[in-house]
C-alpha positions in Angstrom: 98.5 58.8 72.9 98.1 57.2 76.3 101.1 59.1 77.6 99.8 62.4 76.2 96.5 61.8 77.9 98.2 60.9 81.1 100.2 64.2 81.0 97.0 66.2 80.4 95.3 64.5 83.3 98.2 65.2 85.6 98.4 68.9 84.7 94.7 69.2 85.3 95.1 67.4 88.7 97.8 69.8 89.7 95.7 72.9 89.1 92.5 71.5 90.6 93.8 69.7 93.7 97.0 71.4 94.9 97.1 75.1 96.0 99.9 76.8 94.2 103.1 77.3 96.2 103.3 81.0 97.2 106.2 80.9 99.6 104.1 80.6 102.8 102.5 77.2 102.3 105.5 75.0 101.5 104.6 72.4 104.1 101.2 71.6 102.8 102.2 72.0 99.2 105.2 69.6 99.4 103.0 66.9 101.1 100.3 67.2 98.5 102.7 67.3 95.6 104.6 64.2 96.9 101.3 62.3 97.2 100.3 63.2 93.7 103.7 62.3 92.2 103.5 58.9 94.0 99.9 58.3 92.7 101.2 59.0 89.2 104.2 56.7 89.7 106.6 59.6 89.2 108.1 60.0 92.7 111.0 57.6 91.9 112.7 60.2 89.6 113.1 62.4 92.7 113.8 59.7 95.3 116.0 57.4 93.2 119.3 58.0 91.4 119.3 59.0 87.8 120.5 56.6 85.2 123.7 58.7 84.7 124.4 58.4 88.4 124.0 54.7 88.3 126.4 54.5 85.3 128.9 56.7 87.1 128.9 54.4 90.2 129.2 51.3 88.1 132.2 52.7 86.2 133.9 53.6 89.5 133.4 50.0 90.6 135.0 48.6 87.5 131.8 47.6 85.7 131.2 50.3 83.1 127.8 49.2 81.9 125.6 51.9 80.3 121.8 51.8 81.0 119.6 50.3 78.3 118.3 53.1 76.0 114.7 52.2 76.6 115.1 52.5 80.4 117.0 55.8 80.0 114.3 57.3 77.7 111.5 56.2 80.0 113.3 57.8 83.0 113.7 61.1 81.1 110.0 61.1 80.1 108.9 60.6 83.7 111.4 63.1 84.9 110.2 65.9 82.6 106.6 65.1 83.4 107.4 65.4 87.1 109.4 68.6 86.6 106.6 70.2 84.6 104.1 69.2 87.3 106.2 70.8 90.0 106.7 74.0 88.0 103.1 74.4 87.0 102.1 74.1 90.7 104.1 77.2 91.6 102.9 80.8 91.7 104.5 82.8 88.9 106.7 84.7 91.4 108.0 81.4 92.7 108.8 79.9 89.3 112.0 81.9 89.2 113.4 79.7 91.9 113.5 76.7 89.6 114.1 78.5 86.3 117.5 76.9 85.7 116.7 73.4 87.1 116.9 70.7 84.5 115.4 67.7 86.4 112.6 67.2 88.8 115.0 66.2 91.6 117.0 69.5 91.1 113.8 71.5 91.4 112.5 69.6 94.4 115.8 69.8 96.3 116.2 73.5 95.6 112.7 74.4 96.8 113.3 72.3 99.9 116.5 74.2 100.6 114.7 77.6 100.1 111.5 77.0 102.0 112.5 74.3 104.6 115.7 75.8 105.8 116.4 75.5 109.5 118.4 78.6 110.0 117.6 81.8 111.9 116.5 83.5 108.8 113.7 80.9 108.3 112.6 81.2 111.9 112.4 85.0 111.7 110.5 84.8 108.5 107.9 82.4 110.0 107.6 84.6 113.2 107.0 87.6 111.0 104.2 85.7 109.2 102.6 85.0 112.6 102.9 88.6 113.8 101.5 90.2 110.7 98.9 87.8 109.6 95.3 89.0 109.4 92.0 87.4 108.2 91.2 88.2 104.6 88.8 91.1 104.2 86.0 90.0 101.9 83.0 92.3 101.9 80.9 89.9 99.9 81.4 87.0 102.3 78.1 85.7 103.7 77.5 85.4 107.4 79.4 82.4 108.8 82.0 82.3 105.9 85.2 80.4 106.3 87.5 83.5 106.3 88.2 83.2 110.0 88.5 79.4 109.8 91.2 79.7 107.1 93.0 82.3 109.1 93.2 80.1 112.2 94.3 77.1 110.1 97.0 79.1 108.5 98.3 80.4 111.8 98.4 76.9 113.3 100.2 75.6 110.2 102.8 78.3 110.5 103.3 77.4 114.1 103.8 73.7 113.1 106.5 74.8 110.6 108.3 76.6 113.3 108.1 73.5 115.4 109.5 71.4 112.5 112.7 73.4 112.5 113.2 73.0 116.3 111.4 75.9 117.9 108.1 74.7 119.2 105.6 77.4 120.4 103.3 76.7 123.3 99.6 76.7 122.5 98.9 79.9 124.5 101.6 81.7 122.5 100.0 80.7 119.2 96.5 81.7 120.5 98.0 85.1 121.5 99.3 85.6 117.9 95.8 84.6 116.5 94.1 87.2 118.8 96.7 89.8 117.9 95.8 89.6 114.2 92.0 90.0 114.6 90.5 93.3 113.4 89.2 95.9 115.8 85.6 94.7 115.3 86.6 91.7 117.5 88.0 93.8 120.3 85.3 93.0 122.9 85.7 89.3 122.4 89.5 89.5 122.3 89.4 91.2 125.8 87.3 88.4 127.0 89.5 85.7 125.5 92.8 87.1 126.7 92.0 85.8 130.1 91.5 82.3 128.7 94.6 81.8 126.5 96.0 79.3 129.0 92.9 77.1 129.0 91.0 77.5 125.8 91.6 74.9 123.0 92.0 75.7 119.3 88.6 74.1 118.6 86.8 76.3 121.2 88.6 79.4 120.0 87.6 78.8 116.4 83.9 78.2 117.4 83.9 81.5 119.4 85.5 83.5 116.6 83.2 82.1 114.0 80.1 82.9 116.1 81.4 86.5 116.6 82.2 86.9 112.9 78.7 85.9 112.0 77.2 88.3 114.6 79.3 91.2 113.2 78.4 90.5 109.6 74.7 90.3 110.5 74.9 93.5 112.4 76.6 95.2 109.4 73.9 94.0 107.1 71.2 95.4 109.5 73.0 98.8 109.7 73.3 99.0 105.9 69.6 98.3 105.5 68.8 101.0 108.1 71.0 103.5 106.4 69.4 102.8 103.0 66.0 103.1 104.6 66.9 106.4 106.3 68.2 107.9 103.1 64.9 106.9 101.3 62.8 108.8 103.8 64.9 111.9 104.4 63.1 115.2 105.0 63.3 117.7 102.1 65.4 120.0 104.4 68.0 117.2 104.7 68.7 117.0 101.0 71.4 119.2 99.4 72.0 119.9 95.7 75.6 119.8 94.5 74.6 121.7 91.3 72.9 124.8 92.6 74.1 124.5 96.2 70.6 124.8 97.6 68.8 122.6 100.2 65.5 120.8 99.6 66.4 118.6 96.6 69.3 116.6 95.1 71.1 117.4 91.8 69.0 114.7 90.0 65.9 116.8 90.7 67.4 120.2 90.2 65.5 122.6 87.9 68.6 124.5 87.0 70.7 121.5 85.9 70.7 121.1 82.1 69.7 117.7 80.8 67.5 116.7 83.8 64.3 115.0 82.8 61.3 117.3 83.2 57.7 116.0 83.4 55.4 117.5 80.8 52.4 117.1 83.2 53.5 118.5 86.5 56.6 120.3 85.5 58.8 118.6 88.1 62.3 117.4 87.4 63.4 113.8 87.8 60.7 111.8 86.0 58.6 111.8 82.8 54.9 112.0 82.2 54.5 108.2 82.0 55.4 107.6 85.7 54.2 111.0 87.1 52.2 110.3 90.2 50.2 113.5 89.8 49.1 112.5 86.3 48.2 109.0 87.5 46.2 110.4 90.3 44.5 112.8 88.0 43.6 110.1 85.4 42.3 107.8 88.1 40.1 110.5 89.6 38.8 111.5 86.2 38.0 107.8 85.4 36.2 107.3 88.7 34.1 110.5 88.1 33.1 109.3 84.6 32.3 105.8 86.0 30.1 107.2 88.8 28.3 109.5 86.3 27.4 106.6 84.0 26.1 104.6 86.9 23.7 107.4 87.9 22.0 107.5 84.5 19.8 104.3 84.9 18.6 105.5 88.3 17.5 108.9 86.8 15.9 107.1 83.8 14.0 104.7 86.0 12.6 107.6 88.1 11.4 109.5 85.0 9.8 106.4 83.6 8.0 105.6 86.9 6.7 109.2 87.2 5.3 109.0 83.7 
């Protein structure tokens, strides 16, 4: 029961604490996964030899001693637990890479060979990531969101991966890649920053881009509000009906469109009698007239009584 609970906790930790490997984040994924396996005392199945390997070496040295069954069973249990943790932390498209792996060490070594290669193909792949990366477009992000911050962090991480395989990029080059991936809305700031790539730090660059991103989003919000306000107060001549092809109204208020709601009081289309402004105005005026008429009666009565 304890082992089952431990396995459930481990699977939950994998999903909650480690971003899934998607092919572009191997460096951070491998570090996080290694720390998690160490915390769960499972790293030894990847780092150490398997019981079969130990037996094979002992046999070659003339001491054919098989591992105790309990130790072998415990190693297999930990190995399969580590293997399932690794596989469950991969994106579905990346799980094909380890489909035929039988042990955690096989899966770990294979992923390392695929994503941590030091050949020219790996270098070109990372350079392509730098040259094509762009901030995620999220229309619902509030002003000051971390989209730009994530973009900069990912770019620096990719540059670090390039350095890890022996091709270190200077800071101005990385900053140039970052500026190149920004959308056209940042063009004025980019022009200003291009003259500072030799001196500006990553921290200052991030602060400037975050401020600009916030300003752009606030400006877009103001423009959207202004557009909505302008549409609300359009002149009748600016409206156009798609149903009858005439100006002065929209299709929701078109007299000729079947199914449109027509007011029984004023005869207009687009509302009913309950919310008709003309009816409300008429009823209010009628009520005030009756109220004023009832207030005049005591005055008239008093005058007649006094005269009598």
